N, C-alpha and C positions, 0 to 999 in steps of 0.2 A: 504494501499498502502506499502511494509515495505522495505527500505534500501538495497542498495545490493551497490557491490564495482563497477559495472558497470552504474549505475544510484542513485547516495546519491541525497536524497533529503536534500536541505538543510533548514533554516528557512525559507526562503523569500518565498518557493515553500510551505510550509506544512502552510496549513490550521489552524489551531491549534497554530503553532509556537509564537515565541516571537514580531515578527515584527503585527501580523496581531490587539491582541489584544491592545499594544499600541497606533497603529494608531485608534482603534473604541475607545477607551477612550479619546484619544484625539477629533475624530469629535466628539463623544458625547457631552465633556468638553465644547467645544467651540459651538455646536448648543442652551445649557442652558445659557451659560454665555450671547449670542446674546440677550437673553432673559427677562436679568435686567438689560436695559438700553432702555433710548427712551423715548416719549412722549404718551407710552401706555404700560405700565412697575411699578407695586405693589411694586419693590425692588432702583425705583428709588424714595424717597418721596419728597413733595414739598411743605404738612404741619404737622400740627402735629398728626394727624390725620393718614395721609400714616404713616406718620414716625412710629406711635406704632403699625400698622402693621404690616408693613418689619421687624419690631424687633420683632415680635410674630412670623412673618413666619422663622425668622433665630434661635429664641429658640426651634420653635418645629423640625426645619429641624436638631438641634444639639441633642436635646432630642432625635428623633428618628434613627440617625447616632448613637450614645449612647450604644440603646438599640441593636440596628442590630451589630456594632462590639462586644457588648457582648455575644450576642447568637452564632456568627460566632465561638466568638471565645470557647466558650464552648462546640459548638458543633463537632469543628477543632480538643479540647482535646480531647471528649469520644472517639473520633475516631482513635485518635494515640496510648491514652496510653494503659496499657500490660493489657491483659485481668485478675479480680477475685483482682484489686487493691482493697488496702480496706479505711481504716479514714473518714474522711468527706462525699467524693465522695461517696463511695460504703456505706454509711448508709443512703443514698437519699436529702443527704444536699443538694445537687447541685439540685436538681429538686426542691425541694420547694424554695432554696436562689433563684435561676438566673431564674428557670421556672415560679415563684409568687409575692415573695417576690418583688425580685428586680422589674420589669414590673409594681406591684401597686403599690409601691412608687412614681416609676418616673412618673408614667400615670399623677397617681390622682397631683403630684405636679406640674404636666404642666397644667392641668384645671385646679386649682384653679388660677394660674399666667393668663391664658387665662382668664378665667371669671372676674377676678378682670380686665387687660385691656380693655376687652369690656365693665366695667362697667364707663371706662373714658371716653371711645370715644365716647356714648353715653347717657354722662353729655350735658344739655343743656347749647349754646350759651352764652358766657358774653359780655360784654357791647350792643352796639349798632349795631347788625348784619344788613346785608344787605339780607333782605329777596325775594326770587323769589316763584315761580308755576314754577312745570316741567309737562308737559301734555305730557304721551306718543301716538299718535298717530302708527295705519302701513300703511309708516315705515316712521317719524318725528317726531317732538320733538316740543312741544308750550311751548315759556320759556318767563314768563310774570312776570314785576320787579315791583314792590310795592314801594309806596311812605310810607314819614314817616307814612301816618294814615290808613294807611295796605289796599289802594285803586291802582288799577292797575294801574300807569304813561304811560307803553305800554309791546306791546306785540311786541315779537320778534321769531325768528324760526330757531330749529338746530345750535344754538350756546348761549353758557352761556360768560357773561364777568365781569369781579367779579378785587374787588379793591387789593393788593396786601396790605396784614398785617389787614385784616379786618373781622372777620365770615362771610360767608355767611350760612344763614340757605333756606335750597328750602323744599319746601313742596313738594311731589311728587307723583303723580294720573296716572289715564290711564282713555281714552276714550273710550278703544275698551275691545285690552284682554289684560291679565298678561303682563306687562313690567320690566325690571330692568335699574336701572340708577345705572350705575359705570362709574369714575371717576380714575383709577388705582394712578394714581399721585394726588391726591389730597384725596380721601375717599374709603371707602368700598364698598359695593355692596347693595341696597335698592331696594325691591322687589316696582314695580308700580303696586296694584292689584284692578280691576273694585268696586267701592263704598266706595273705603278708602282714607285715607290721609296721607303716610309717611312722616316722617322727617326726614333730613341730613345735618348735618354740617360741611362743610368746610373751612377752610383757605389757601391763597397762602402766600408763604413764600418769594417768588420772582418771576418777572414777566417773563411770557413765555405761552407757550398753549401746551394746553394737550389735547390727546383725551378722549376722552369718547365711552362709546360702551353700546347700551343694551347685559344684561346680561341673558337673560333667550326668550328661543325662542318661538320665534311672530308668526312665519308668513315665507311664500316661501323665503321671501326680512330682514329678521331677520340679517343677515352677514351685510348686505348695513343699517342699523340703526346705523350710530356713531353721533356724534356731534364734537364739539372744545370747552373748556374750556381757553380764554382768559385771562391772570391775570397781569393787567396795573397800574400803577402807581397810588395812589387815583388823584392827579390833574387831571392827563388824563382822570380817569375813569370816575371825578366829569364832566369834557367834554364830553363827551361821553354822559353820561347819561342826558343829558338837552339838546344832538341837537338829540337825541332816541326820544325823547318826543317830537319831536316837528312833524308837515306835513311832506311829501313827498318836495326834490327842483321840482320847476319848471322844466321845461323845457330849456336848454340854448341854442339850435341851431336849426331850423327847421326838421333837420332829426329826433333828441328824439321827437320834438312835434308831429312830426308821426308818430313813435315807440307808444307816449303814443296814440295816440289819435285809433291804429291799436287793442293796450290791453284792451279798453273800447270798441269800439263797435263789436270785437271778441266775449266779451263773459267771461273776464277770470275775472272780475269783481265780478261774480257772487260764485266763487271759493278763489277768493283772497281780502286780504283790504292792499289799497292804501292813508291812510290815505292824507287827501287832497284834495283826489279825488272819483271819485261816485264807486269807487269798494268799494266794504263791505262785501266781501263774508267771510265765518266763515270756509268752506270745508279744504281749503289747506291754506299753511302757509303765517302771515301777509308778505307781499314784501314791507313794506313803506320803509326802508332801506336795503334793501336786497344788495343793491352793494356794501356796507361796512364791509360785512360779510365772512369769512374769506374759506367758499366752500358754494355749493349748493347742489340739494339732498340727505339732512340727513348725511351730513362728504364724500362723498366719489365722486364729484368730483372738481378740483378747482375752482373758481370765478370769471372767463373773461368772456368776448362776447363771446369768441367761446364756451366754454360750455354751457355757458346760450341759443345760439342756437342748439347745442343739444340737451340740456337739452327736452326744446318744440317740436324742430323737433320728438325724437325718446326716449321721457322718457319709452313709455314703452318697447322700446327695450333695454334699460339702467338699468330701474328696472321694469322688467314684474311685472304681477298684483300691481301697484301702484295707486292712484285713480285719475290722473292726465293720461288724450289720450294725444298719438301722437298728435299732430298738423302738421303734413307736408301736411297742405293745403297751406301754406303762400309761397310765389315766395321766392324766393332769399332775393332780396330788401327788403321785408316786415318783414322776419322776424330777418335778422338782423337790421332794423332798432327798432321792440320790444325786442331783448335782447342789444342794445346799448341804450335803455329806461331806463332797470332793471338793467344794470352797472351803469347807471348815478344815477338811489337812493340814495343815500351814505348819 
């Protein structure tokens, strides 16, 4: 379409005018920057290892930008320079220097840097790290806390609590298919491979809650296999650890007692453990202190009586193909009593 005196085309109307590229660039920059912050962002580090990973990312980004700008500048020069030019460009030095020597030197320097940085990140933890075991299931996380002797002190699920300022070594494995343990704010990705145990060490620098995610496709509900890492001050963590090592609290009201009795009589204990009760199942998550967790259903639902009710009654609708059936046989009061009992397990 050409402009004429009867209908001149303005920059605002032209799809290739000035305003469209600027607007597109601003929108793109905004979308990219929104991914650089939050509780699941590799560029918002909260541990020495994550800081090193973020540093590597920025160095590689800058290196790639330098290569891109240099190549584009040489391309532009080749396009606008007069034919028949001589000198170092005409002798082929441009191709050798800009197309061979420059990228080889730059990429080799980046490779050496990343290998050195990766070696620092995989070094064994110093001091007295907290040791845990994380086992991936389809689609939830089993978390075992070890005592000073290396024995299992207690088992939790879908949440990792750690003390601030103390290194944590997680031995990760899987009960079924390949998963991947990843907490972007605290550590890099590490695969959970059948028949193998891998270790990852991280250390939270400040209190906070950080979201982790399975980063390896593991089935239909892979996207709904998340967890939270809660970093607390050492004194608070020590109190939490001691409390979690104990059995579930006894019901405090007749309504919650009714919920416990329904939980046990309905066969829930065949899949779940509640320490201090006859429930000793190992198929599903340990529920001994489920009421104290940030979320349920592997990080996809906030933890309160309403979501507990919804999960019990409609787990297959919320997360299809998970191994817990939907218990839609409970009447309203019975369902609420069971949910109230689980919420009370703090």
